[in-house]
C-alpha positions as CSV (number, residue, x, y, z in Angstrom):
1,X,10.1,-57.7,-4.0
2,X,8.0,-56.3,-7.0
3,X,10.5,-53.6,-9.8
4,X,8.5,-50.3,-9.2
5,X,9.6,-47.7,-11.6
6,X,10.6,-45.1,-8.9
7,X,10.4,-40.8,-9.8
8,X,12.7,-39.1,-7.0
9,X,12.0,-35.2,-6.9
10,X,15.7,-33.7,-5.8
11,X,15.7,-30.1,-5.6
12,X,17.9,-28.7,-8.4
13,X,20.8,-28.1,-6.7
14,X,20.8,-31.1,-4.9
15,X,21.1,-33.7,-7.8
16,X,23.9,-35.5,-7.2
17,X,26.5,-35.7,-9.6
18,X,27.4,-39.1,-11.8
19,X,30.8,-39.2,-11.2
20,X,31.9,-38.6,-7.1
21,X,35.2,-39.0,-8.1
22,X,37.4,-36.8,-5.0
23,X,34.0,-36.1,-3.3
24,X,32.8,-37.5,0.3
25,X,29.2,-38.7,-0.5
26,X,28.9,-39.0,3.5
27,X,29.1,-35.4,3.3
28,X,28.0,-33.5,0.4
29,X,24.5,-31.0,0.5
30,X,23.6,-33.6,-1.3
31,X,23.4,-37.0,0.9
32,X,20.3,-37.9,1.6
33,X,19.7,-37.3,-2.4
34,X,23.2,-39.2,-2.8
35,X,22.0,-42.2,-0.4
36,X,18.4,-42.7,-2.0
37,X,19.3,-42.8,-5.8
38,X,21.7,-45.8,-5.2
39,X,20.3,-47.7,-2.1
40,X,16.9,-47.7,-4.9
41,X,19.0,-48.4,-7.7
42,X,21.5,-50.8,-6.5
43,X,20.6,-52.1,-3.2
44,X,16.6,-52.3,-4.1
45,X,17.1,-52.6,-8.4
46,X,13.6,-50.3,-8.6
47,X,13.8,-48.0,-12.3
48,X,14.7,-45.0,-10.8
49,X,14.2,-41.8,-12.5
50,X,15.7,-38.6,-11.1
51,X,14.4,-35.4,-11.5
52,X,15.6,-31.6,-10.1
53,X,12.6,-29.5,-9.8
54,X,13.2,-25.7,-9.2
55,X,10.3,-23.7,-10.0
56,X,8.3,-25.0,-12.7
57,X,6.2,-28.0,-12.3
58,X,5.7,-28.9,-16.1
59,X,8.8,-31.3,-15.4
60,X,6.8,-33.0,-13.0
61,X,4.2,-34.2,-15.6
62,X,5.9,-34.5,-17.9
63,X,8.2,-37.7,-16.4
64,X,5.0,-39.0,-15.0
65,X,3.6,-38.8,-18.3
66,X,6.8,-40.5,-20.0
67,X,8.4,-42.5,-17.3
68,X,4.3,-43.6,-15.7
69,X,6.0,-44.2,-11.9
70,X,4.4,-46.6,-9.5
71,X,5.3,-44.3,-7.5
72,X,7.6,-40.6,-6.6
73,X,10.0,-40.7,-3.8
74,X,9.5,-37.2,-2.6
75,X,12.9,-35.2,-1.0
76,X,11.8,-32.1,-1.9
77,X,10.9,-29.4,2.1
78,X,10.6,-26.1,-0.6
79,X,8.9,-24.9,-4.0
80,X,10.2,-21.8,-5.6
81,X,12.9,-21.6,-1.8
82,X,9.2,-20.9,-0.3
83,X,9.2,-24.1,2.4
84,X,5.8,-23.4,3.1
85,X,5.0,-24.6,-0.3
86,X,6.6,-27.6,0.0
87,X,3.2,-29.3,0.9
88,X,1.6,-27.5,-2.8
89,X,4.1,-30.1,-5.0
90,X,2.6,-32.9,-3.2
91,X,-0.6,-31.3,-4.0
92,X,-0.2,-31.7,-7.1
93,X,1.5,-34.8,-7.2
94,X,-2.7,-36.0,-5.9
95,X,-4.0,-33.8,-8.6
96,X,-1.9,-35.8,-11.0
97,X,-3.1,-39.1,-9.1
98,X,0.4,-39.9,-8.8
99,X,1.0,-42.6,-5.2
100,X,3.6,-40.5,-3.2
101,X,6.0,-41.2,-0.8
102,X,5.9,-39.5,2.7
103,X,3.3,-36.7,4.3
104,X,0.2,-35.9,2.7
105,X,-0.2,-31.8,2.6
106,X,-3.4,-32.1,5.2
107,X,-0.6,-33.2,7.5
108,X,2.3,-31.4,6.4
109,X,0.1,-28.3,7.0
110,X,-1.3,-28.7,10.6
111,X,3.0,-29.5,11.3
112,X,4.5,-26.6,9.3
113,X,2.7,-24.4,11.4
114,X,3.8,-24.9,15.7
115,X,0.6,-22.7,17.1
116,X,-1.7,-24.6,15.1
117,X,-0.4,-28.3,15.6
118,X,0.4,-27.7,19.6
119,X,-3.9,-26.2,19.8
120,X,-4.5,-29.3,18.2
121,X,-1.7,-31.3,20.4
122,X,-3.3,-29.7,23.6
123,X,-6.9,-30.3,22.8
124,X,-6.4,-34.0,22.7
125,X,-4.3,-33.6,26.0
126,X,-1.0,-34.2,24.2
127,X,1.9,-31.9,26.6
128,X,3.3,-29.7,25.2
129,X,5.0,-25.8,26.8
130,X,2.8,-22.8,27.4
131,X,3.0,-20.8,24.2
132,X,2.0,-17.9,22.3
133,X,2.5,-17.0,18.8
134,X,3.0,-12.9,18.0
135,X,2.4,-12.2,14.6
136,X,5.0,-10.1,12.3
137,X,4.6,-6.0,13.3
138,X,2.7,-7.4,16.0
139,X,4.7,-6.9,20.3
140,X,5.1,-9.2,22.4
141,X,1.6,-9.8,25.0
142,X,2.6,-12.7,28.1
143,X,-0.2,-14.4,30.0
144,X,0.1,-13.9,33.6
145,X,0.7,-17.4,34.1
146,X,4.2,-16.7,31.3
147,X,7.1,-17.1,33.6
148,X,11.3,-16.6,32.0
149,X,12.9,-18.1,31.0
150,X,11.2,-18.0,27.8
151,X,12.3,-19.4,24.1
152,X,11.7,-17.7,20.8
153,X,11.4,-19.3,17.5
154,X,9.9,-18.9,14.0
155,X,6.3,-19.9,13.3
156,X,7.0,-21.6,9.9
157,X,10.4,-22.3,9.8
158,X,12.7,-25.8,10.1
159,X,15.8,-26.8,10.1
160,X,16.3,-25.4,13.8
161,X,16.2,-21.7,11.2
162,X,16.9,-18.7,13.3
163,X,17.2,-20.4,16.6
164,X,20.3,-19.1,18.3
165,X,21.4,-19.5,22.1
166,X,20.1,-16.3,22.1
167,X,16.9,-17.4,21.4
168,X,16.2,-17.7,25.4
169,X,15.4,-15.2,27.0
170,X,15.6,-14.2,30.7
171,X,13.3,-10.9,30.6
172,X,10.9,-8.9,28.6
173,X,13.2,-6.6,26.6
174,X,15.2,-9.6,25.3
175,X,12.2,-10.6,24.3
176,X,10.6,-8.3,23.0
177,X,15.0,-7.6,20.9
178,X,14.4,-11.6,19.7
179,X,10.9,-11.2,18.4
180,X,11.5,-8.5,16.2
181,X,14.6,-10.6,15.0
182,X,12.5,-13.1,14.0
183,X,10.1,-10.9,12.0
184,X,12.7,-9.2,11.0
185,X,15.3,-11.0,10.3
186,X,13.6,-14.9,9.5
187,X,10.7,-12.8,7.6
188,X,8.1,-15.0,9.6
189,X,5.1,-14.7,12.4
190,X,7.4,-16.1,15.9
191,X,6.1,-18.7,18.6
192,X,7.4,-17.7,21.7
193,X,7.1,-21.0,24.3
194,X,8.0,-21.9,28.2
195,X,11.9,-22.7,27.9
196,X,11.9,-26.6,28.9
197,X,15.4,-27.1,30.6
198,X,16.2,-31.2,29.7
199,X,17.1,-34.3,27.5
200,X,16.5,-33.0,24.0
201,X,14.6,-36.0,22.7
202,X,13.4,-37.7,19.4
203,X,10.7,-40.1,18.0
204,X,10.8,-41.4,14.6
205,X,7.1,-42.8,13.5
206,X,6.5,-44.6,10.5
207,X,3.4,-45.8,8.7
208,X,-0.3,-44.2,7.4
209,X,-3.5,-44.9,10.0
210,X,-0.7,-47.8,11.8
211,X,1.6,-46.2,12.4
212,X,5.7,-48.2,13.9
213,X,7.2,-45.8,16.6
214,X,11.2,-46.5,16.6
215,X,13.5,-46.2,19.8
216,X,14.3,-43.3,21.1
217,X,17.2,-41.0,20.4
218,X,18.5,-38.3,22.7
219,X,21.1,-34.9,21.2
220,X,23.8,-34.9,24.5
221,X,26.1,-31.6,24.6
222,X,28.7,-33.7,26.6
223,X,31.0,-30.6,26.1
224,X,28.7,-27.9,25.7
225,X,30.0,-25.5,29.0
226,X,27.1,-24.8,31.9
227,X,26.3,-21.3,31.2
228,X,25.1,-22.7,27.2
229,X,21.7,-24.1,26.8
230,X,21.5,-27.4,25.0
231,X,19.2,-26.7,22.6
232,X,19.3,-28.0,18.8
233,X,20.3,-24.5,17.6
234,X,21.1,-24.2,14.1
235,X,25.3,-23.9,15.5
236,X,24.1,-27.4,16.6
237,X,22.2,-28.9,14.3
238,X,24.6,-28.0,11.1
239,X,28.2,-27.6,11.6
240,X,30.5,-29.9,12.1
241,X,33.3,-27.9,13.6
242,X,30.8,-27.0,16.7
243,X,29.5,-30.0,16.8
244,X,32.6,-32.0,17.2
245,X,34.3,-29.2,19.7
246,X,31.0,-28.9,21.8
247,X,30.6,-33.1,22.3
248,X,27.6,-32.8,20.3
249,X,25.7,-36.2,19.1
250,X,23.0,-38.6,19.1
251,X,22.2,-42.3,20.1
252,X,19.8,-44.3,21.7
253,X,18.3,-42.2,24.8
254,X,20.1,-44.5,27.8
255,X,19.0,-44.2,31.4
256,X,16.4,-43.3,31.2
257,X,13.6,-43.2,34.0
258,X,10.7,-46.1,34.3
259,X,8.3,-46.1,31.7
260,X,9.7,-42.7,30.3
261,X,10.6,-44.5,26.7
262,X,7.3,-46.1,26.7
263,X,5.5,-42.6,27.2
264,X,7.8,-41.0,25.3
265,X,6.4,-43.8,22.1
266,X,2.6,-43.8,23.4
267,X,2.8,-39.8,22.9
268,X,5.0,-39.3,19.3
269,X,2.5,-42.1,18.1
270,X,-0.5,-39.8,19.3
271,X,1.0,-36.6,17.8
272,X,1.8,-38.3,14.6
273,X,-2.5,-39.5,14.5
274,X,-3.8,-36.0,16.0
275,X,-2.1,-33.8,13.3
276,X,-2.8,-36.4,10.4
277,X,0.3,-37.0,9.3
278,X,1.4,-40.2,6.8
279,X,4.4,-42.2,5.8
280,X,7.2,-41.0,8.2
281,X,8.1,-38.4,10.5
282,X,10.3,-37.3,13.3
283,X,9.3,-35.3,16.8
284,X,11.3,-33.8,19.3
285,X,9.9,-33.6,22.6
286,X,12.1,-32.4,25.7
287,X,11.9,-34.2,29.3
288,X,12.2,-31.9,32.1
289,X,13.7,-32.8,35.5
290,X,10.8,-33.6,37.1
291,X,10.5,-36.3,34.6
292,X,7.2,-35.1,32.3
293,X,7.6,-35.5,28.8
294,X,6.9,-32.1,26.6
295,X,6.1,-32.2,22.9
296,X,7.8,-29.1,21.4
297,X,7.0,-30.2,17.1
298,X,6.6,-32.2,14.3
299,X,8.6,-32.8,11.9
300,X,7.1,-34.9,9.1
301,X,9.4,-35.7,6.0
302,X,13.0,-35.8,8.4
303,X,16.2,-36.2,6.6
304,X,16.4,-39.7,6.1
305,X,21.1,-40.2,4.8
306,X,21.7,-43.2,5.5
307,X,24.4,-41.7,9.2
308,X,21.0,-39.8,10.2
309,X,19.5,-40.1,13.4
310,X,15.7,-41.6,11.1
311,X,18.1,-44.2,9.7
312,X,19.7,-44.8,12.7
313,X,16.9,-45.7,15.1
314,X,15.0,-47.5,12.6
315,X,18.8,-49.9,12.4
316,X,18.0,-51.0,16.5
317,X,14.7,-52.2,15.3
318,X,16.1,-54.3,12.3
319,X,15.1,-52.2,9.9
320,X,18.5,-51.7,7.8
321,X,18.8,-49.4,5.5
322,X,17.6,-50.2,2.2
323,X,14.6,-52.3,4.1
324,X,13.6,-48.7,5.5
325,X,13.3,-47.2,2.0
326,X,12.0,-50.0,0.6
327,X,9.0,-49.8,4.2
328,X,9.2,-46.1,2.9
329,X,8.0,-47.2,-0.8
330,X,5.3,-49.5,0.7
331,X,4.0,-47.2,2.7
332,X,3.3,-44.9,0.3
333,X,2.2,-46.9,-2.0
334,X,-0.6,-48.0,1.1
335,X,-1.9,-44.2,1.7
336,X,-5.6,-43.7,0.2
337,X,-5.8,-39.3,-0.3
338,X,-9.1,-39.0,0.9
339,X,-11.5,-38.3,-2.2
340,X,-14.7,-36.4,-1.3
341,X,-17.6,-36.4,-3.7
C-alpha cells in the first residue's frame, strides 16, 4: 500500500483538539473526524493534512496548491451551514481536478431531494411508499389513493431533522398542522409519505460502477411503548439517554423471512445505481408486516465513525476500520468524473 497525501476536509467546529485529555472521543461531536484522522495517520500511515472549512473555499485551493494531496477525504455535510450546498463543495473539488472520497455531486443532488429520488426509484420499479411533495406556502392535497396514517418529513433535510412522533399523522387536520410545522420551523418543502409500519432496516453500499453491499442492519426498539411509533426520530438518533431508556440499538438484522436479506441487498444496490451514487452510501428501508420491502431514502456519505452502523456492518464481512477507510480512499481514487467535450 503506497503512502498517500490525504487532505481531510471537516467543518471548522468539528476539528478534533490536539490534546484530548479528559475527553471521551467516542462521544465527542468530533468523534468521526477524530476516528478518521487518527486511523489515516497512525494505522494506515498516510500523510494527513486536516483542514477546517467554514464559509470560504480559498483554504481548499491553498491546501491543494501547497500540500498537493493525492485525494481529499470529504467529511463535510454542508457549506455555510446550508445542507443543500454540500454537493457544491464536491463540484469545486472537481473543478480543481482534486480527487475526493465519497459521493459525486450529481448523486448527492438526486439523493438529497426525497421526492425526486423516489420518482427515479419508482420509474425503475424499485418499491417506495406512495408520496406527495408539498411546497412551502401550499396546503397538502392528497390523491384519492392516500390512506392514513401518513408520515410528514422535510423534503431535503437529513439526520432525521424535523422527525418526531408527531410526524405520523392520522387525519387531515394533523396532516395540515405537521406540514405547516415543516414549512415554518424547518424552512423547507415537505414530503408526505404512506407510513410503513414495520422493521427499520439499513444497508450499506460501497463502490462506484461496481458496488459491494454490506450486511443488512436493523434499528430495534426493545422498550418502546406500544402506543409509540417505532421510527428513527431526531431524538432516537441523537439522544443517548433516550436511546438507553427505550432500548434503542442497531445490529445485524436477525430472523428475517427467507430471502428478504438478499432482496434488501439487491434493492439497495439497484437504488445506489439508479441514483448515480458513488463512493459509499446507506440505503434506508422498511419491511412491512406482509414481508414487503420499501426504500425510504438514500444517504450518500453516511456517518463513518468507528462505532457507527456503516463501520460495524463492514466489520461483519472482514473489513476492519482501517481497511474500510482504505477502501473508501481507493474507491475515490478510482472514480472518474464525467468529462464532456
